[in-house]
C-alpha positions, 0 to 999 in steps of 0.5 A, a space after each residue: 752874515 747876509 744869508 743868516 740875516 735873510 733867513 732870520 727875517 723869513 723864519 722869525 714869527 714875531 707874534 708867536 715869539 712874543 706870546 711864547 717868550 712873555 710867559 716863558 721868561 718868568 719860568 715859573 709853573 704858575 699852575 691854576 686849579 684845573 678841575 677834572 674833565 675840564 674843557 679847554 680850548 687851545 690853539 698852537 700858540 697857547 699850547 706852546 705858551 703853556 708848555 714853556 711856562 709849565 714844563 718840568 724839563 725847563 725847570 731842571 735846566 734852570 736848576 742846572 743854570 743856578 748850579 753853574 751860577 754858584 760855581 762861578 761865585 765860588 771860583 771868584 771867591 777862591 782868590 779872596 781872603 779866608 778867615 778862621 777862628 779856633 778855640 781850645 779848652 785843655 786839661 793840664 796834667 804832669 809837672 805843670 799841674 800845680 801851675 794852674 789853679 783850675 788845672 785847665 788852659 784855654 786858647 783862642 786864635 784867628 788865622 787869615 790866609 790869602 792866596 797871592 799866586 798859584 800860576 793860572 789855577 785861580 784865573 783859569 778856574 774863574 774862566 772855566 766857571 764863566 764858560 760853564 754859566 754861558 753853556 748853561 744859558 745856551 742849554 736852557 735855550 736848547 731846552 726851550 726849543 725842544 719843549 716848543 717842538 715836543 708841544 707842537 708835535 703833541 698838538 699836531 698829533 691831536 689834529 691828526 687823530 681828529 682828522 682820522 675820526 672825520 675820515 672814519 665818520 665819513 666812511 661809516 656814513 658812506 657805507 651806511 648809505 650804501 647798505 640802505 641802497 643794497 637793502 632796498 634793492 634786495 627787497 626789490 629782488 634785484 641783488 642777492 643776499 650776499 651783497 647785503 651781508 658783505 655790505 654789513 661786514 664792511 660797515 662793521 669793520 668801518 665802525 670798528 676802525 672809527 672806535 680805534 680812531 676815537 681811542 687814538 684821539 683820546 690818547 693824543 689828548 691825554 698825552 698833550 694834557 700830561 705834557 702841559 701839566 694838566 690832569 690827564 682827563 682834561 678835554 682839550 678842543 684844538 682850535 686849528 686845522 692843518 694848513 699848507 704854507 709854502 716854504 721858500 728857503 733853500 737847503 744851503 741857507 737853512 744849514 748856514 743858519 743852523 750852524 750859526 744859531 743852534 744853541 747846542 752847537 754854541 754850547 759845544 764850542 764853549 765846552 772846547 774853550 772850557 777844556 782848554 782853560 782846564 788844560 792851562 790850569 793843569 799846567 799851574 802844577 809846574 809853578 810855585 804857589 804863594 799866599 799871605 797869612 796872619 795869625 793871632 792868639 790869646 792864651 789864658 787859665 780860663 776864658 775870662 782870666 785877667 792873666 793871659 798872653 797874646 801873640 801874632 804872626 804875619 808873613 808870606 809862604 811859598 811852596 813849589 813841587 819840585 818833584 811830584 812823581 809825574 802827577 802834574 804831567 799826567 794831569 796836563 796830558 789828561 787835560 789835553 785829551 779832554 780838549 781833543 775829546 771836546 773838539 771831536 764832540 763839537 765836530 760830530 755835532 756840527 755834522 749831525 746838525 747838517 744831517 738833521 737839517 737836511 732830513 727835515 728839509 727833504 721830508 718837508 718837500 716830500 710832504 709838499 709834493 704829496 699834498 698836491 698829489 693826494 688832493 688830486 687823488 681825493 677828487 679822482 676817488 670821489 668820482 670813481 665812487 660815484 661811478 661805481 654807485 651808478 653802475 651798481 644801481 644800474 645792474 652793470 657793476 658789482 657790490 665789490 666794486 662799490 666797496 672797493 671804491 669806498 675804501 680807495 676814497 677813504 684811503 685817499 682822504 687819509 693820505 691827504 691828511 697824512 701829507 698835511 701832518 707830515 708837512 707841518 711836523 717836518 716844518 716844526 722839525 726844521 725849525 728846531 734843527 735850525 735853532 729858531 730862537 725862543 728866548 735868546 738869539 744865540 749869535 748875539 749871546 755868543 758875541 756878547 760873551 766873546 766881548 767879555 760881558 757877564 752872562 746876565 749882560 749877554 742875556 740882556 743883549 740877546 733877549 728876544 723881548 724885554 722879558 727874556 732879558 731877565 735872569 731865570 729864577 728857580 722856583 719850588 717844584 710843583 706838585 704832581 698833577 693827577 686826575 680827580 680821585 675824590 670819588 675813587 673807590 678801593 678796587 679788590 683784585 681776586 
């Protein structure tokens, strides 16, 4: 599709994807020893990279894929031969008691069974299991995209709270300078004591707000550390600043790309196919089942007796339920309902995806407009504050005018950072809503799957890099990451 190819070229960040995917492909926790209160410098790329390597939700999705893989192996083996061995040791009594010196009878038998025909039950079972593995691959990709989004939002929250600290510090400095000026004028007898008290109260409020900003920043850092599986008291120094890069794509292109590339949409389509396969398998109850079997046995007075008899049988058995009280019909009708349910789920998801893309797109452009507006508001607020200061120093303005101008300047700066934060988070939301890939290209994966290729082959065809072509391997669960408790002392609560 030409639209999607153009969108892909516009959105695809090769440098970031290579860094993220190279680490995510191993899908191992790979945690190093992190000392308590260690200082770590992180930019957005490394933050996402660490999240993709360490996140436990990804491990859970890999485990789900492993389950789907072994379900497929099981389905494939159902049409193979089954061999069972049985042995018995029996005590002999009654009229045959005297015929056995040890009054015991031993028997050994081996049985081989192989299904030959059962309608479409075994075939559809394999198809459904293969769809299950494909869906697990797509769900894993969706998990990776969710982790990328969450890590991005946590990192941006750190940047946002850090910006609030800068605004708060600037406000405190401004009010401290103003208080110094008020005190100087009070000593000169040009202003009343009330101006000094009002300025002190306003400064105290600003200092309290700064403490709250610092606390919010510490919480944001701890939250990010927890998500990256670092001790919660790790000190993260964010290396980035919010930037504004104009987004040129239109809404129609974004929606078209999302419907074609979202992994959960592709997984929902596969769920429909899987339900249809289950419906065809249910209809096999109307058909006969045929299997080949062979049995051989050895009977003797004891396990090592030279006096024994042997026998064997081989043949084909068939069975056909000509009357099952409507059980098969009920199963078929239930399977039909499951197909309709899967189709409705897929349709609902498509509608939801369009809404998600539209919401993120509109939020992005609203924030874009606010960036330019708030930037101008800062300039106006700075000028207004300077004028208020000059008027107050000249005795033609009031102290309240200065403090109000200071509040407006602080609010304008906060609004500007809010707009930048909203713009960047909306961009991250839009990337997720569109299904910008992390590990595999969904359209290529689906095309390979529809060609009949195995999940491993489809992954290889759809891999973003050579490393993500590898089948993800399940590792042992990592231990819980905690703050260093070596110096902790018991707490007595009275």
